C-alpha positions in Angstrom: 10.4 -46.7 -30.6 12.2 -48.6 -27.9 12.6 -47.0 -24.5 15.3 -47.9 -22.0 13.8 -48.8 -18.6 14.8 -46.6 -15.7 16.7 -48.0 -12.7 17.6 -45.6 -9.9 16.3 -43.4 -7.1 12.9 -41.7 -7.1 9.9 -40.9 -4.9 8.5 -44.5 -5.0 7.8 -44.7 -1.2 4.4 -46.4 -1.6 5.6 -49.0 -4.0 8.9 -49.6 -2.3 7.1 -50.1 1.0 4.7 -52.4 -0.7 7.6 -54.5 -2.0 9.2 -54.7 1.4 6.2 -56.1 3.2 5.7 -58.7 0.5 9.2 -59.9 1.1 11.0 -62.4 -1.2 7.8 -63.1 -3.1 7.3 -59.5 -4.1 7.1 -58.7 -7.8 9.2 -56.0 -9.3 8.4 -52.4 -8.3 7.4 -51.7 -11.9 4.8 -54.4 -11.7 3.5 -53.1 -8.3 3.3 -49.6 -9.6 1.5 -50.7 -12.7 -1.1 -52.5 -10.6 -2.0 -49.3 -8.9 -2.8 -47.7 -12.3 -0.9 -44.6 -11.2 0.6 -43.8 -14.7 -2.7 -43.6 -16.5 -3.5 -39.9 -16.5 -2.8 -36.4 -15.3 -4.9 -34.5 -12.8 -5.4 -31.1 -11.3 -7.0 -31.1 -7.8 -8.4 -27.6 -7.6 -8.2 -27.0 -3.9 -9.3 -23.4 -3.3 -6.0 -22.0 -1.8 -3.5 -24.5 -3.1 -4.3 -26.4 -6.3 -2.2 -29.5 -6.9 -0.9 -31.0 -10.1 0.0 -34.7 -10.4 0.8 -37.0 -13.3 -1.7 -39.6 -12.2 -5.4 -40.3 -13.0 -8.3 -38.1 -12.1 -9.3 -38.7 -8.5 -6.5 -41.1 -7.9 -4.7 -41.6 -4.6 -2.5 -44.5 -3.4 -5.1 -45.7 -0.8 -7.9 -46.0 -3.3 -5.7 -48.1 -5.5 -4.3 -50.3 -2.7 -7.0 -53.0 -2.6 -7.2 -53.3 -6.4 -3.4 -53.7 -6.6 -3.3 -56.3 -3.9 -6.0 -58.3 -5.5 -4.4 -58.1 -9.0 -1.2 -59.5 -7.6 -2.9 -62.4 -5.7 -2.5 -61.1 -2.2 -4.7 -60.2 0.8 -4.0 -58.1 3.9 -5.8 -56.4 6.8 -6.4 -52.7 7.0 -6.5 -51.1 10.5 -7.2 -47.5 11.3 -6.4 -46.5 14.9 -9.0 -44.6 16.8 -6.4 -42.4 18.6 -2.7 -42.5 19.4 -3.0 -45.2 22.1 -5.2 -47.4 20.0 -2.9 -47.0 17.0 0.1 -47.9 19.0 -1.6 -51.0 20.4 -2.7 -52.1 17.0 0.8 -51.5 15.5 2.4 -53.7 18.2 -0.2 -56.4 17.6 0.2 -56.2 13.9 4.0 -56.7 14.2 3.3 -60.2 15.6 2.4 -61.1 12.0 5.4 -59.4 10.4 6.4 -55.9 9.2 3.6 -53.4 9.0 2.8 -51.1 6.1 2.2 -47.6 7.6 0.8 -44.5 5.9 0.1 -42.0 4.8 2.4 -40.0 7.1 3.5 -36.4 7.1 7.0 -36.6 5.7 8.0 -33.3 7.2 7.6 -34.7 10.7 9.7 -37.8 10.2 12.5 -36.3 12.1 15.1 -38.9 11.3 15.3 -37.3 7.9 17.9 -34.5 8.0 15.6 -31.9 6.2 12.5 -32.6 8.3 11.7 -29.4 10.1 7.9 -29.4 10.2 4.8 -30.3 8.3 5.0 -29.7 4.6 1.9 -31.4 3.3 3.8 -34.3 1.7 2.6 -37.8 2.2 5.0 -40.7 2.9 4.9 -44.5 3.5 7.2 -46.6 5.6 7.5 -50.2 6.8 7.6 -50.6 10.6 9.8 -53.4 11.9 9.5 -53.2 15.6 8.5 -51.0 18.6 10.6 -51.3 21.7 12.0 -49.0 24.4 9.8 -46.1 23.3 11.4 -46.3 19.8 9.9 -47.2 16.5 12.3 -49.0 14.1 11.4 -48.8 10.4 12.6 -49.1 6.8 12.0 -45.7 5.3 12.2 -46.1 1.5 13.5 -42.5 1.3 16.9 -43.9 1.8 16.9 -44.8 5.5 17.0 -48.6 6.3 16.6 -49.4 10.0 15.8 -45.9 10.9 14.5 -45.2 14.4 12.2 -42.5 15.8 10.8 -41.9 19.3 7.3 -43.3 19.6 5.9 -39.8 20.4 7.4 -38.3 17.2 6.3 -41.2 15.1 2.7 -40.9 16.2 2.8 -37.1 15.5 4.0 -37.8 11.9 1.2 -40.5 11.6 -1.5 -37.8 11.6 -2.9 -36.7 8.3 -4.1 -33.3 9.3 -1.7 -31.6 6.9 -2.3 -34.0 4.0 -5.0 -33.8 1.3 -6.2 -37.3 1.8 -6.2 -40.4 4.1 -7.0 -41.1 7.7 -4.6 -40.8 10.6 -3.1 -44.0 12.0 -3.8 -46.2 8.9 -1.8 -49.4 8.6 -2.0 -52.7 6.8 -0.9 -56.0 8.3 -1.0 -59.7 7.9 0.1 -59.8 4.2 -0.6 -63.3 2.7 -0.4 -64.7 -0.8 -3.6 -66.4 -1.9 -2.8 -67.0 -5.5 0.6 -67.6 -7.2 0.7 -65.5 -10.4 3.5 -64.6 -12.8 4.3 -60.9 -13.2 2.8 -61.1 -16.7 -0.5 -62.4 -15.2 -0.4 -59.5 -12.6 0.0 -57.0 -15.4 -2.8 -58.4 -17.5 -5.1 -58.5 -14.5 -4.4 -54.8 -13.9 -5.1 -53.6 -17.4 -8.9 -53.2 -17.0 -8.3 -50.9 -14.1 -5.7 -48.9 -16.1 -8.2 -48.5 -18.9 -10.9 -47.3 -16.5 -8.5 -44.7 -15.0 -7.4 -43.3 -18.3 -11.0 -42.9 -19.4 -12.1 -41.1 -16.2 -11.8 -37.3 -16.6 -14.5 -35.8 -14.4 -17.1 -36.5 -11.7 -16.6 -38.1 -8.3 -15.7 -36.3 -5.1 -13.1 -33.9 -6.6 -13.2 -30.2 -5.8 -15.1 -28.0 -8.4 -12.8 -27.0 -11.3 -10.6 -30.1 -11.0 -9.7 -31.6 -14.3 -7.7 -34.3 -16.1 -5.5 -35.3 -18.9 -5.4 -32.8 -21.9 -7.6 -30.3 -20.0 -5.2 -30.6 -17.1 -2.2 -29.7 -19.3 -4.2 -26.6 -20.6 -4.9 -25.6 -17.0 -1.2 -25.8 -16.2 -0.3 -23.9 -19.3 -2.6 -21.1 -18.2 -1.0 -21.1 -14.8 2.5 -20.8 -16.3 1.5 -18.0 -18.6 0.1 -15.8 -15.8 2.9 -16.8 -13.4 3.4 -20.2 -11.8 3.2 -19.9 -8.0 6.5 -20.9 -6.3 4.9 -23.7 -4.3 3.4 -25.3 -7.4 6.7 -25.0 -9.2 8.5 -26.7 -6.3 5.9 -29.5 -6.1 6.4 -30.2 -9.8 10.2 -29.9 -9.9 10.9 -31.8 -6.7 8.2 -34.5 -6.9 5.5 -34.6 -9.6 7.7 -34.7 -12.7 10.1 -37.2 -11.2 7.5 -39.7 -10.2 5.3 -39.1 -13.2 8.1 -39.9 -15.6 9.1 -43.0 -13.7 5.6 -44.3 -13.4 5.1 -43.9 -17.1 8.3 -45.6 -18.2 7.6 -48.5 -15.8 4.1 -48.7 -17.3 5.5 -48.8 -20.8 7.9 -51.6 -19.8 5.0 -53.6 -18.3 2.7 -53.1 -21.3 5.5 -54.2 -23.6 6.1 -57.4 -21.5 2.5 -58.6 -22.2 2.4 -57.7 -25.9 0.6 -54.3 -25.7 3.3 -52.8 -27.9 1.2 -49.9 -29.3 0.1 -48.7 -25.9 3.7 -49.2 -24.6 5.0 -46.9 -27.4 2.5 -44.2 -26.4 3.2 -44.6 -22.7 6.9 -44.4 -23.4 6.3 -41.1 -25.3 4.4 -39.8 -22.3 7.3 -40.7 -20.0 9.8 -39.0 -22.2 7.6 -35.9 -22.5 7.0 -35.6 -18.8 10.6 -36.1 -18.0 11.6 -33.3 -20.4 9.7 -30.8 -18.2 12.3 -31.2 -15.4 14.9 -28.7 -16.6 12.5 -26.0 -17.9 10.5 -26.0 -14.7 13.5 -26.0 -12.5 15.2 -23.1 -14.3 12.0 -21.1 -15.1 12.3 -21.6 -18.9 8.5 -21.4 -19.0 8.1 -21.0 -22.8 9.8 -24.3 -23.2 7.6 -25.9 -20.6 4.5 -24.6 -22.3 5.6 -26.2 -25.6 6.2 -29.5 -23.9 2.8 -29.4 -22.2 1.1 -28.7 -25.6 2.8 -31.9 -26.9 1.8 -33.9 -23.8 -1.9 -33.1 -23.7 -3.1 -35.1 -26.8 -1.1 -38.2 -25.8 -3.5 -39.1 -23.0 -6.4 -39.5 -25.5 -4.1 -41.3 -27.9 -3.2 -43.7 -25.1 -6.9 -44.3 -24.3 -7.7 -45.1 -27.9 -4.7 -47.4 -28.4 -5.2 -49.2 -25.1 -8.9 -49.8 -25.9 -8.0 -51.3 -29.3 -5.4 -53.6 -27.9 -7.8 -54.8 -25.1 -10.4 -55.6 -27.8 -7.8 -57.5 -29.8 -6.7 -59.5 -26.7 -10.3 -60.3 -25.7 -11.2 -61.5 -29.2 
């Protein structure tokens, strides 16, 4: 079955920021997102007080995928983590001598140029800093705010990761340089081994006890829905996780189809459509419908793993 690619708004702050710092040599956002392997799985992070559900691989977070994605696309950059506010500001100003600086994770609720920012909400965000002058930071915020400005003091407060579940405060990447010219198709092919590794990883690592992945994650969420989905979890799914999960998956399907992985593309397209169909039921508390959709989604991850393994073998033969 053919699937129409998606073009439009969505919570792609990491990938959009990535594209901005690469400039006119940036690949498509679909290719960048594919290189991070974000579409290849579903996970439950079983934090004791506030479990999180995401449509991305077990143990995945953007920072862990960054170096692999940069390498797959033929680029290099320098990571800097400020020791404190003053050190971070000095490093940020120095980094700007080599061009725009990729900054994050940040606490989205403290980026007060955004109209709804009223305090920390535990949501991560990424921006591209363009300049620092007159005690103001100028940035491209991919959440719809080009050339936004923020007082340095407020920017530094948002740059702390205390309210987030991952990352270190004052993390930035500078000095982006292309070391190998690759077509987008070559970038996609170079990223497939990482994608296969991620869809195959369902336990272990440094995740909290009780965390789970893929079909087991769908069953975990079904159980939560049947006993009563907590309002915070419903909001996280409806306002973020479903949107970005469906988009990642349809972008991944498009990329797989571009390089001839048609069977894996078909399964990934089915995953995208299934995730996307959760939006209305979760928003309007039609939980019986959401449960039926999740029962359909669960087995698709194992199907994707099997089909992708087979197409990798064919392409390596």
